[in-house]
BAFI-3210 file (N, C-alpha, C; in Angstrom, 3 decimals, decimal comma, padded with zeros to 6 digits):
// residues 290
n [1|2|3|4|5|6|7|8|9|10|11|12|13|14|15|16|17|18|19|20|21|22|23|24|25|26|27|28|29|30|31|32|33|34|35|36|37|38|39|40|41|42|43|44|45|46|47|48|49|50|51|52|53|54|55|56|57|58|59|60|61|62|63|64|65|66|67|68|69|70|71|72|73|74|75|76|77|78|79|80|81|82|83|84|85|86|87|88|89|90|91|92|93|94|95|96|97|98|99|100|101|102|103|104|105|106|107|108|109|110|111|112|113|114|115|116|117|118|119|120|121|122|123|124|125|126|127|128|129|130|131|132|133|134|135|136|137|138|139|140|141|142|143|144|145|146|147|148|149|150|151|152|153|154|155|156|157|158|159|160|161|162|163|164|165|166|167|168|169|170|171|172|173|174|175|176|177|178|179|180|181|182|183|184|185|186|187|188|189|190|191|192|193|194|195|196|197|198|199|200|201|202|203|204|205|206|207|208|209|210|211|212|213|214|215|216|217|218|219|220|221|222|223|224|225|226|227|228|229|230|231|232|233|234|235|236|237|238|239|240|241|242|243|244|245|246|247|248|249|250|251|252|253|254|255|256|257|258|259|260|261|262|263|264|265|266|267|268|269|270|271|272|273|274|275|276|277|278|279|280|281|282|283|284|285|286|287|288|289|290]
n.u [-016,855|-017,511|-016,679|-018,206|-015,917|-017,170|-019,558|-019,852|-018,297|-020,349|-022,515|-020,879|-021,066|-022,108|-019,926|-016,577|-015,890|-013,110|-011,595|-012,597|-012,475|-009,676|-009,193|-010,779|-009,271|-009,935|-009,825|-011,213|-011,979|-012,781|-014,695|-016,680|-017,497|-018,660|-020,576|-021,979|-022,246|-021,148|-018,818|-015,253|-013,105|-011,100|-012,306|-014,628|-012,805|-011,401|-013,491|-014,397|-011,605|-011,804|-013,940|-013,021|-010,785|-011,983|-012,908|-010,740|-010,238|-011,697|-012,004|-009,326|-009,756|-010,472|-007,306|-005,387|-003,218|-002,108|000,102|-000,013|-002,317|-002,471|-000,236|-002,427|-004,231|-002,402|-001,697|-004,044|-004,256|-005,083|-003,628|-002,494|-000,876|000,946|000,936|-001,891|-003,404|-003,384|-004,234|-006,805|-007,497|-007,312|-009,096|-011,565|-011,802|-010,114|-007,976|-005,269|-003,875|-002,209|000,757|000,781|002,535|003,844|003,923|006,372|006,601|008,102|010,786|014,123|016,459|018,793|020,457|020,372|022,195|024,450|024,342|024,876|024,010|022,716|021,702|021,713|020,107|019,493|016,835|015,677|014,125|014,242|014,560|015,905|015,794|013,560|011,985|014,512|015,142|013,478|011,872|010,321|008,331|006,251|003,475|000,432|-003,171|-005,358|-008,564|-011,929|-011,694|-008,931|-005,631|-004,885|-002,470|-000,126|001,723|004,374|005,643|007,539|008,537|010,848|011,877|009,881|008,179|005,479|003,182|003,599|003,538|001,712|-000,069|-002,127|-002,670|-003,165|-001,387|002,221|004,247|006,553|005,636|003,402|005,337|006,446|004,477|003,574|006,232|006,422|003,733|004,305|006,619|004,997|003,294|004,971|007,022|010,125|012,983|015,572|018,071|016,591|016,917|015,951|015,389|014,768|014,349|015,628|013,898|012,993|011,526|012,224|015,100|015,289|015,818|013,783|012,799|015,124|015,284|013,253|013,937|016,032|014,983|013,593|015,775|016,586|018,516|018,886|019,315|019,905|018,884|020,242|020,355|017,660|017,618|015,495|015,217|016,777|015,019|013,301|011,525|009,482|008,502|007,387|005,265|003,664|002,881|001,626|-000,363|-002,086|-002,726|-004,355|-006,483|-007,825|-006,591|-007,874|-009,764|-010,578|-010,913|-014,231|-013,752|-011,630|-012,098|-013,416|-011,262|-009,381|-010,674|-011,226|-008,018|-007,182|-008,992|-007,599|-005,153|-005,080|-006,830|-006,671|-003,557|-001,173|-002,924|-003,582|-002,834|-000,688|003,064|005,268|007,889|007,870|007,560|005,031|003,296|001,583|001,919|001,029|001,363|003,837|005,427|004,024|004,690|007,825|007,665|006,327]
n.v [-036,314|-032,842|-031,070|-028,328|-026,219|-024,592|-024,994|-027,345|-026,483|-024,823|-026,833|-028,152|-026,370|-026,029|-027,295|-027,094|-024,422|-023,292|-025,703|-027,015|-025,470|-025,576|-028,333|-028,221|-026,710|-023,835|-019,959|-018,390|-016,492|-016,199|-017,730|-016,810|-014,405|-015,306|-017,025|-014,473|-012,987|-010,726|-008,888|-008,529|-005,783|-005,485|-006,142|-004,207|-001,868|-002,834|-002,735|-000,013|001,410|000,152|001,319|004,252|003,377|002,402|004,931|006,539|005,360|005,660|008,232|008,718|007,907|005,099|004,289|004,023|002,012|-000,073|001,512|004,481|004,463|003,971|006,247|008,595|008,012|007,984|010,870|011,518|010,239|008,143|005,661|002,566|-000,206|-000,728|-002,797|-004,163|-002,385|-003,155|-005,863|-005,107|-004,267|-006,027|-007,762|-006,240|-006,234|-004,562|-002,602|-001,277|000,383|-000,734|-000,434|-000,141|-000,975|001,560|002,758|003,417|007,114|008,944|009,153|008,818|011,111|010,846|012,537|014,348|017,268|016,435|016,940|017,026|015,278|016,325|015,924|013,171|010,884|011,991|012,100|012,970|014,556|018,406|020,664|023,333|023,686|024,355|024,807|025,201|022,640|020,891|018,547|016,650|014,740|012,885|011,479|009,197|009,014|007,210|006,993|007,126|008,511|008,556|009,126|010,867|012,778|013,700|016,264|016,869|018,959|018,700|019,455|018,579|019,125|019,163|017,346|018,626|019,074|021,217|022,524|021,915|019,932|019,018|017,426|016,176|015,331|014,829|016,851|019,355|021,795|021,063|020,113|022,734|024,284|023,212|023,616|026,058|027,040|026,296|028,267|030,474|029,618|029,720|031,686|030,972|032,654|032,069|030,726|027,612|024,220|021,820|018,675|015,866|013,285|011,697|012,248|013,635|016,064|017,210|017,574|018,881|022,668|024,391|023,831|024,683|027,377|028,335|027,429|029,071|031,942|031,313|030,930|028,596|025,387|022,400|019,850|015,850|012,802|009,091|007,154|005,069|004,477|004,123|004,619|006,899|009,247|008,860|010,180|011,456|009,304|007,501|009,049|009,330|006,496|006,325|007,935|006,701|004,793|005,526|006,994|004,632|002,676|001,020|000,900|002,722|006,364|008,185|010,509|012,943|015,291|014,726|013,028|015,229|016,598|014,997|014,740|017,144|017,600|015,905|016,185|019,038|019,464|017,072|015,329|017,077|018,655|017,054|013,898|012,006|011,473|009,396|010,208|013,069|012,387|011,883|013,774|015,829|017,531|020,122|020,823|020,105|022,034|024,518|024,157|024,227|027,114|028,224]
n.w [023,433|023,576|026,696|028,194|030,369|032,585|032,566|033,880|035,914|037,534|037,635|039,834|041,851|044,377|045,873|046,551|045,119|044,305|044,342|042,282|039,945|039,921|039,175|036,373|035,216|034,851|035,671|039,027|038,802|035,910|035,991|037,657|036,359|034,226|035,478|036,030|034,133|033,901|032,550|032,495|034,211|032,317|029,422|029,272|029,285|026,680|024,398|025,291|024,017|021,268|020,268|019,893|018,398|016,345|015,437|014,761|012,973|010,815|010,659|009,255|006,605|006,309|006,127|007,671|009,742|012,760|013,987|013,110|014,026|016,909|017,777|017,545|019,141|021,686|021,916|022,542|025,167|025,643|027,006|025,951|024,724|021,588|020,662|021,635|020,436|018,187|018,320|019,155|016,589|014,580|015,744|015,273|012,510|011,087|008,715|007,177|004,752|002,139|-000,030|-003,046|-006,392|-008,248|-011,802|-014,003|-015,405|-016,430|-018,982|-019,240|-021,000|-023,263|-024,655|-022,727|-020,566|-018,071|-014,969|-011,302|-008,544|-005,808|-003,409|-002,710|-001,562|000,525|002,149|005,183|007,166|007,552|009,750|009,809|006,965|005,419|002,174|001,120|-000,184|-002,499|-004,027|-006,879|-008,909|-011,685|-012,294|-013,222|-013,088|-013,525|-015,879|-017,086|-019,263|-020,356|-019,358|-016,794|-015,999|-013,027|-011,761|-009,177|-006,672|-003,823|-000,527|000,787|003,482|005,469|004,158|002,546|000,421|-001,676|-004,169|-007,107|-010,349|-012,755|-016,186|-019,227|-020,330|-021,221|-021,453|-020,921|-019,595|-017,914|-015,528|-015,361|-014,475|-011,889|-010,586|-011,157|-009,333|-006,774|-005,975|-005,729|-003,899|-001,630|-001,809|-001,612|000,227|-000,276|-002,201|-004,192|-004,111|-006,774|-006,519|-008,848|-011,236|-013,931|-016,041|-019,186|-019,143|-017,094|-017,846|-019,685|-021,727|-021,864|-019,141|-017,753|-018,336|-016,849|-014,172|-013,989|-013,885|-011,608|-009,640|-009,111|-008,492|-010,643|-009,325|-010,217|-009,786|-010,408|-012,955|-013,350|-010,836|-008,032|-005,376|-005,858|-005,334|-003,619|-001,833|-003,405|-004,815|-003,089|-002,228|-004,310|-004,355|-001,834|-002,353|-004,375|-003,563|-001,479|-002,445|-003,906|-006,552|-007,831|-010,113|-012,944|-013,030|-013,251|-015,085|-015,840|-014,990|-012,160|-011,060|-011,070|-009,291|-006,795|-006,115|-005,481|-003,400|-001,273|-001,514|-000,214|001,478|003,182|003,207|003,260|005,794|007,778|007,734|009,256|009,579|010,051|009,837|011,066|013,564|013,799|013,308|010,993|007,963|007,667|010,538|011,823|010,399|011,913|014,536|014,283|013,267|016,054]
ca.u [-017,660|-016,268|-017,874|-017,803|-015,754|-017,676|-020,801|-019,537|-018,201|-021,579|-022,719|-020,400|-020,709|-022,129|-018,874|-015,871|-015,435|-011,681|-010,823|-013,368|-011,614|-008,303|-009,425|-011,144|-008,051|-010,482|-009,913|-012,728|-012,532|-013,362|-015,671|-017,675|-017,919|-019,180|-021,540|-022,829|-022,482|-020,502|-017,616|-014,090|-012,772|-010,474|-013,115|-014,896|-011,728|-011,086|-014,545|-013,905|-011,016|-012,295|-014,931|-011,894|-009,784|-013,066|-013,424|-009,558|-009,509|-013,043|-011,306|-008,461|-010,482|-009,914|-005,959|-004,314|-002,952|-001,842|001,055|-000,507|-004,055|-001,758|-000,358|-003,229|-004,327|-001,455|-002,125|-005,669|-003,873|-005,753|-003,232|-002,406|000,134|000,594|-000,134|-003,326|-004,077|-002,861|-004,870|-008,230|-007,836|-007,749|-011,119|-012,695|-011,502|-010,055|-007,008|-004,676|-004,202|-000,906|001,140|000,860|003,345|003,861|004,795|006,935|005,953|009,396|012,003|015,332|016,594|020,339|021,089|020,506|023,613|024,737|024,005|024,855|023,422|023,282|020,215|022,438|019,328|018,941|015,463|015,661|013,278|015,391|014,088|016,045|016,088|012,201|011,914|015,765|015,526|012,721|011,942|009,400|008,064|005,105|002,964|-000,533|-004,427|-006,592|-009,653|-012,376|-011,100|-007,797|-004,890|-004,271|-001,001|000,375|003,478|004,418|006,754|007,162|009,100|011,852|012,137|008,508|006,793|004,653|003,611|004,160|003,480|001,190|-000,389|-002,314|-002,729|-003,429|000,075|003,389|005,205|007,312|004,644|003,197|006,369|006,828|003,040|003,663|006,801|005,113|002,513|005,031|006,798|003,353|002,700|006,039|007,789|011,505|013,620|017,072|017,952|016,377|017,571|014,841|015,668|013,984|015,136|016,556|013,092|013,436|010,736|012,973|016,416|015,385|016,534|012,709|012,842|016,040|015,461|012,533|014,218|017,000|014,593|013,553|017,096|016,765|019,516|018,125|019,828|019,222|019,533|021,107|019,386|017,068|017,695|014,464|015,891|017,587|013,762|012,542|010,292|008,534|008,252|006,301|004,392|002,553|002,453|000,495|-001,757|-002,776|-002,879|-005,427|-007,537|-008,065|-005,896|-008,399|-010,158|-010,189|-011,843|-015,187|-013,489|-010,562|-012,373|-013,326|-009,810|-008,927|-010,951|-010,550|-006,882|-007,560|-009,205|-006,821|-003,608|-004,891|-007,691|-006,394|-002,160|-000,837|-003,375|-004,221|-002,262|000,399|003,733|006,251|009,333|007,725|006,990|003,877|002,738|000,905|002,994|001,204|001,290|005,304|005,298|003,576|006,028|008,834|007,430|006,967]
ca.v [-034,995|-031,335|-030,268|-026,701|-026,160|-023,173|-025,703|-028,152|-026,131|-024,851|-027,716|-028,603|-025,057|-026,167|-027,936|-026,365|-023,709|-023,064|-026,890|-027,512|-024,833|-026,114|-029,499|-028,444|-025,737|-022,659|-019,460|-018,465|-014,931|-016,260|-018,912|-015,581|-013,289|-016,068|-016,838|-013,427|-012,288|-009,520|-008,573|-007,984|-004,519|-005,544|-006,350|-003,051|-001,119|-003,180|-002,372|001,326|001,585|-000,225|002,443|004,969|002,954|002,324|006,355|007,077|004,765|006,144|009,675|008,294|007,176|003,528|003,951|004,328|001,254|000,067|002,241|005,497|004,472|004,281|007,516|009,168|007,606|008,915|011,926|011,692|010,077|006,532|004,964|001,668|-000,151|-000,781|-004,675|-003,885|-001,620|-004,077|-007,025|-005,046|-003,847|-007,675|-008,421|-005,755|-006,428|-002,911|-002,537|-000,210|000,220|-000,754|000,329|-000,773|-000,608|002,627|002,443|005,002|008,306|009,681|008,831|009,568|011,704|010,020|013,294|015,742|017,818|015,859|016,702|016,380|014,773|017,269|015,514|012,055|009,796|012,317|012,740|013,046|016,177|019,324|021,900|024,551|023,739|024,809|025,970|025,312|021,600|020,267|017,447|016,296|013,707|012,743|009,954|009,542|008,712|006,202|007,639|006,719|009,502|008,394|009,452|012,268|012,982|014,583|016,379|017,636|019,575|018,354|020,099|017,614|019,531|018,963|016,614|019,490|019,339|022,885|022,956|020,365|020,268|018,748|017,617|015,209|015,462|014,823|017,750|020,135|022,426|020,311|020,145|024,039|024,375|022,873|024,728|027,735|027,381|025,924|029,327|031,346|029,578|029,651|032,536|030,951|033,456|031,849|029,810|026,331|022,830|021,091|017,234|015,115|012,362|011,958|012,105|014,577|017,086|017,797|018,024|020,050|023,965|024,627|023,735|025,484|028,646|028,568|027,663|030,072|032,860|031,083|031,134|027,457|024,440|021,166|018,031|014,908|011,346|008,387|007,034|004,227|004,612|004,902|005,405|008,565|010,048|007,944|010,668|011,373|007,734|007,238|010,047|008,519|005,572|006,657|009,129|006,322|003,154|005,657|007,213|003,334|002,729|-000,365|001,024|004,179|007,319|008,278|011,488|013,657|016,594|013,563|012,659|015,945|016,771|014,224|014,637|018,314|017,261|014,514|017,089|020,058|018,801|015,841|014,590|018,408|019,153|016,293|012,848|011,714|010,815|008,659|010,733|013,798|012,310|011,379|014,787|016,343|018,788|021,830|020,791|020,384|023,304|025,403|023,594|024,890|028,325|028,389]
ca.w [023,731|024,357|027,954|028,338|031,855|032,983|033,019|035,070|037,416|037,236|038,190|041,045|042,200|045,880|046,649|046,698|043,663|043,976|044,181|040,863|039,324|039,531|038,340|035,281|034,417|034,500|036,720|039,706|038,031|034,534|036,504|038,119|035,295|033,323|035,626|036,203|032,750|033,724|031,642|033,448|033,314|030,473|028,704|028,923|028,074|024,920|024,168|024,953|022,861|019,880|019,585|020,232|017,204|015,015|015,000|014,370|011,409|009,607|010,131|008,239|005,881|006,363|005,667|009,055|010,260|013,862|014,063|013,338|014,799|018,006|017,719|017,548|020,578|022,903|021,766|023,097|026,235|025,773|027,793|025,525|023,826|019,876|020,608|022,416|019,102|016,521|018,354|018,462|015,004|013,859|016,031|014,665|011,154|010,795|008,457|007,258|003,343|001,948|-000,883|-004,927|-007,226|-009,575|-013,256|-014,529|-016,128|-017,104|-019,626|-019,372|-022,070|-023,289|-024,984|-021,978|-020,019|-017,055|-013,645|-010,412|-007,574|-004,746|-002,689|-002,022|-001,039|002,219|002,394|006,404|007,584|008,832|010,669|009,435|005,613|005,268|001,216|000,473|-000,937|-002,919|-004,860|-007,702|-010,175|-012,742|-012,792|-013,638|-012,594|-014,899|-016,072|-018,831|-020,509|-020,826|-018,051|-015,982|-015,608|-012,008|-011,350|-007,904|-005,585|-002,204|000,403|001,788|004,991|005,984|003,371|002,173|-001,269|-002,124|-005,733|-008,014|-011,627|-013,611|-017,439|-020,052|-021,672|-020,384|-021,722|-019,983|-019,044|-016,705|-014,560|-015,340|-013,867|-010,791|-010,040|-010,620|-008,109|-005,475|-006,029|-005,841|-002,510|-001,055|-002,046|-000,820|000,033|000,008|-003,542|-003,711|-005,024|-006,987|-006,955|-009,715|-011,634|-015,052|-016,899|-020,015|-018,783|-015,894|-018,181|-021,107|-021,632|-021,625|-017,419|-016,992|-018,576|-016,206|-012,573|-013,371|-013,482|-009,776|-008,783|-008,893|-009,313|-010,733|-009,530|-010,642|-009,404|-011,247|-014,208|-013,186|-009,444|-007,634|-004,242|-005,586|-005,533|-002,997|-001,420|-004,451|-005,321|-001,649|-002,251|-005,626|-003,900|-000,637|-003,113|-005,403|-002,395|-000,017|-003,122|-004,218|-007,649|-008,672|-011,456|-013,586|-012,390|-014,275|-015,857|-015,428|-014,402|-011,337|-010,349|-010,290|-007,612|-005,617|-006,006|-004,759|-001,922|-000,942|-000,988|000,455|002,667|004,097|003,241|004,038|006,659|008,922|007,483|010,059|009,041|010,945|009,744|011,662|014,762|013,365|012,923|009,743|007,352|008,650|011,865|012,100|010,238|012,870|015,455|014,108|013,206|016,878]
c.u [-016,705|-017,336|-017,050|-017,278|-016,159|-019,141|-020,808|-018,654|-019,331|-021,814|-021,827|-020,273|-020,878|-021,275|-017,558|-015,175|-013,826|-011,177|-011,341|-012,977|-010,206|-008,482|-009,634|-010,483|-008,780|-010,242|-011,274|-012,876|-013,400|-014,849|-017,109|-018,435|-018,811|-020,637|-022,884|-023,168|-022,053|-019,313|-016,784|-013,571|-011,789|-011,046|-013,833|-014,145|-011,385|-012,345|-014,793|-012,834|-011,479|-013,140|-013,751|-010,666|-010,790|-013,247|-012,219|-009,376|-010,479|-012,510|-009,874|-008,856|-010,550|-008,426|-004,835|-004,149|-002,566|-001,164|000,147|-002,033|-003,333|-001,208|-001,004|-003,596|-003,740|-001,610|-003,043|-005,225|-004,985|-005,085|-002,846|-001,396|-000,205|-000,162|-000,992|-004,413|-004,199|-004,407|-006,586|-008,751|-007,909|-009,124|-011,988|-012,827|-011,325|-008,248|-006,221|-004,528|-002,370|-000,396|001,271|002,519|003,629|004,352|005,150|006,504|006,933|010,083|012,893|015,663|018,109|021,042|020,928|021,823|023,809|024,639|024,118|024,011|023,104|022,312|021,132|021,483|019,153|017,984|014,839|014,855|014,486|014,795|014,430|016,523|014,506|012,769|013,549|015,946|013,677|012,387|010,864|009,161|007,085|004,415|001,579|-001,995|-005,150|-007,703|-010,394|-012,036|-009,781|-006,700|-005,030|-003,409|-000,563|001,422|003,221|005,771|006,773|008,537|009,744|011,864|010,727|007,307|005,738|004,347|003,097|003,552|002,796|000,377|-001,178|-002,493|-002,988|-002,480|001,145|004,511|005,438|006,157|003,897|004,321|006,513|005,458|003,039|004,465|006,254|004,476|003,267|005,856|005,608|003,063|003,731|006,695|009,588|012,124|015,181|016,884|017,350|016,861|015,797|015,401|014,357|014,971|015,108|015,399|013,469|012,468|011,248|014,882|016,324|015,762|015,448|012,849|013,940|015,931|014,529|013,247|015,602|016,131|013,693|014,802|017,013|017,643|018,555|018,823|019,004|019,727|019,724|019,896|018,969|016,835|016,577|014,452|016,400|016,331|012,973|011,224|008,674|007,935|007,091|005,628|003,071|002,143|001,260|-000,470|-002,631|-003,453|-004,089|-006,517|-007,725|-007,402|-006,419|-009,142|-010,406|-011,520|-012,993|-014,977|-012,205|-010,827|-012,791|-012,141|-009,616|-009,370|-010,817|-008,753|-006,833|-007,837|-008,236|-005,428|-004,126|-005,702|-007,243|-004,388|-001,459|-001,049|-003,291|-003,128|-000,853|001,729|004,825|007,548|009,016|007,404|005,515|002,762|002,292|002,319|002,945|001,236|003,049|005,709|005,521|004,605|007,210|008,708|007,265|007,695]
c.v [-034,129|-030,883|-028,966|-026,381|-025,203|-024,349|-026,354|-027,735|-025,633|-025,691|-028,555|-027,527|-025,431|-026,966|-026,537|-025,886|-023,658|-024,659|-027,207|-026,694|-025,165|-027,402|-028,809|-027,090|-024,308|-021,725|-018,760|-016,960|-015,426|-016,972|-017,762|-015,095|-014,187|-016,573|-015,359|-012,346|-011,222|-009,422|-007,609|-006,535|-004,214|-005,471|-004,774|-001,800|-001,139|-002,599|-000,646|001,689|000,836|000,371|003,855|004,666|002,893|004,057|006,925|006,860|005,306|007,591|009,664|007,898|005,814|003,227|003,746|002,363|001,383|001,080|003,946|005,564|004,775|005,227|008,846|009,122|007,985|010,274|012,249|010,950|008,488|005,634|003,419|001,861|-000,552|-002,424|-004,701|-003,290|-002,402|-005,293|-006,311|-004,708|-005,110|-008,199|-007,526|-005,251|-004,755|-002,993|-001,627|-000,482|000,043|-000,803|-000,345|-000,231|000,279|001,967|003,704|005,802|008,712|008,706|009,220|010,226|011,839|011,484|014,819|015,966|017,180|016,466|016,318|016,217|015,506|016,787|014,054|011,532|010,563|013,269|012,967|014,388|017,164|020,669|023,354|024,845|023,629|025,719|026,230|023,960|021,189|019,155|017,009|015,260|013,783|011,526|010,154|008,749|007,999|006,944|007,478|007,744|009,323|009,067|010,717|012,218|014,360|014,985|017,464|018,353|019,163|018,715|018,978|017,575|019,008|018,166|017,472|019,521|020,966|023,275|021,500|021,192|019,448|018,336|016,545|014,825|015,676|015,686|018,576|021,482|022,146|020,382|022,073|024,635|024,361|023,651|025,996|028,018|027,025|027,454|030,920|031,190|030,053|030,663|032,508|032,130|033,371|030,838|028,322|025,115|021,873|019,640|016,245|013,943|012,732|011,916|013,742|015,800|017,780|018,266|018,635|021,429|024,477|025,579|024,756|026,699|029,177|028,792|028,642|031,323|032,792|030,938|029,410|026,361|023,202|019,895|017,055|013,672|010,250|007,591|005,419|003,666|004,702|005,525|006,881|009,680|009,458|008,774|010,949|010,532|007,310|007,919|009,464|007,485|005,791|007,237|007,978|004,865|003,872|006,392|005,963|003,552|001,450|-000,467|002,439|004,774|007,524|009,508|012,192|014,762|015,770|013,660|013,929|016,950|016,611|014,376|015,992|018,183|016,458|015,597|017,980|019,869|017,695|015,705|016,240|018,817|018,148|014,740|013,248|011,129|010,598|009,423|011,960|013,711|011,979|012,442|015,070|017,131|019,719|021,735|020,718|021,445|024,472|025,172|024,068|026,210|028,865|028,239]
c.w [024,292|025,656|027,978|030,269|032,767|033,273|033,906|036,139|038,081|038,393|039,646|042,170|043,887|046,758|046,850|045,307|043,682|043,551|042,486|039,889|038,767|038,697|037,439|034,823|034,067|035,876|037,442|039,187|036,574|035,063|036,962|037,459|034,788|034,045|036,078|034,764|032,695|033,240|032,775|032,800|032,109|029,473|028,653|028,674|027,125|024,504|023,836|023,778|021,809|019,529|019,363|018,440|015,898|014,638|014,412|012,476|010,702|009,248|009,129|006,773|005,316|005,689|006,548|009,458|011,676|014,629|014,223|013,693|016,387|018,247|018,302|018,722|022,078|022,433|022,762|024,929|026,261|026,714|027,068|024,601|022,150|020,116|020,764|020,676|018,022|016,536|018,506|017,373|014,640|014,216|015,670|013,207|010,475|010,267|007,470|005,103|002,861|000,405|-002,363|-005,097|-008,158|-010,748|-013,236|-015,488|-017,219|-017,631|-019,783|-020,913|-022,313|-023,926|-023,787|-021,314|-018,648|-015,757|-012,183|-009,649|-006,193|-003,255|-001,706|-001,311|000,337|002,096|003,523|006,445|008,454|009,037|010,439|007,650|004,965|003,661|001,105|-000,430|-001,243|-003,409|-005,676|-008,468|-010,774|-012,528|-012,599|-012,679|-013,792|-014,774|-017,054|-019,464|-021,089|-019,306|-018,013|-015,595|-014,365|-011,772|-010,175|-007,139|-004,203|-001,318|000,986|003,583|006,143|005,251|002,774|000,833|-001,422|-003,089|-006,391|-009,217|-012,469|-014,994|-018,228|-020,954|-020,660|-020,467|-020,497|-019,333|-017,940|-015,353|-014,138|-014,316|-012,228|-009,791|-009,666|-009,488|-006,879|-005,113|-005,593|-004,349|-001,123|-000,670|-001,168|-000,657|000,050|-001,670|-002,871|-004,791|-005,442|-007,766|-008,089|-010,134|-013,146|-016,052|-018,395|-019,814|-017,802|-016,370|-019,497|-021,197|-021,227|-019,849|-017,243|-017,430|-017,133|-014,357|-012,872|-013,240|-011,744|-008,694|-008,097|-009,367|-009,490|-010,770|-009,869|-009,968|-010,522|-012,241|-013,717|-011,567|-008,857|-006,167|-004,158|-005,777|-004,653|-002,536|-001,922|-004,855|-003,946|-002,058|-002,991|-004,836|-002,648|-001,357|-003,403|-004,155|-001,744|-001,222|-003,861|-005,945|-008,349|-009,894|-011,728|-012,840|-013,872|-015,378|-015,080|-014,371|-012,554|-010,685|-009,662|-008,975|-006,502|-005,371|-005,067|-003,639|-000,747|-000,374|-000,223|001,717|003,983|004,213|003,876|005,798|008,428|008,906|008,377|009,205|010,186|011,212|010,631|012,877|014,928|013,871|011,377|008,824|008,284|010,026|011,958|011,732|011,093|014,216|015,530|014,154|015,248|017,786]
res [x|x|x|x|x|x|x|x|x|x|x|x|x|x|x|x|x|x|x|x|x|x|x|x|x|x|x|x|x|x|x|x|x|x|x|x|x|x|x|x|x|x|x|x|x|x|x|x|x|x|x|x|x|x|x|x|x|x|x|x|x|x|x|x|x|x|x|x|x|x|x|x|x|x|x|x|x|x|x|x|x|x|x|x|x|x|x|x|x|x|x|x|x|x|x|x|x|x|x|x|x|x|x|x|x|x|x|x|x|x|x|x|x|x|x|x|x|x|x|x|x|x|x|x|x|x|x|x|x|x|x|x|x|x|x|x|x|x|x|x|x|x|x|x|x|x|x|x|x|x|x|x|x|x|x|x|x|x|x|x|x|x|x|x|x|x|x|x|x|x|x|x|x|x|x|x|x|x|x|x|x|x|x|x|x|x|x|x|x|x|x|x|x|x|x|x|x|x|x|x|x|x|x|x|x|x|x|x|x|x|x|x|x|x|x|x|x|x|x|x|x|x|x|x|x|x|x|x|x|x|x|x|x|x|x|x|x|x|x|x|x|x|x|x|x|x|x|x|x|x|x|x|x|x|x|x|x|x|x|x|x|x|x|x|x|x|x|x|x|x|x|x|x|x|x|x|x|x|x|x|x|x|x|x|x|x|x|x|x|x]
***
């Protein structure tokens, strides 16, 4: 039969409490806390931290795991370690979202002209390289009306989505629209490298003509090497994971509205990036300007 050591200590409290607790292998602090039903300082602090952690997790739309939650709490001077945050999140049944494998949407053109890879997998943030190196790719969002394709243009230096476009097709106009939006938004003063994979949308003459007008070079990664465009791949994985990719959206219009809100109101402005010192793209660029 299992015996509660605290009950046994209570029965013998009229004798030597210290000796009784030693025999029952319980601490006197735990005994008195149990006797008075008063939580200790650490339990009180854990409860306060759990409230803060829950608020941060909800603000992140349920997407942040322990590292990002910990980064936010550090800025709020919460004074807690990463392991403590992870423990309290487990106890509160709070989890971040993990990335899912994405499907390929661009198909290489075997007859396209060979272009060099000017990025060479160097996707590290660079404070001196804003609007000099961009990357992009295409993915799709499943809807009940059919696929909604999304093309993006991301500034490698700050991780900011500087241009994007959606359509119900995979023609080159989709990429051209995203690239045009990026130039209208950023108006780069220097020539820009726009890195992509070897999909036919990025290697044909139509896009080459447009990028020549914008003073853009079009390097490409190697065929079949996802790491050669890792930043664009990672962005799509994050987007689909945080938007929830388990079932189709009711319509293309609904999916586009959600994408707009996620990119412009959350990802660019508020979502923390470990590669940026747990800052958002907007705050990273603001810090550079200051």
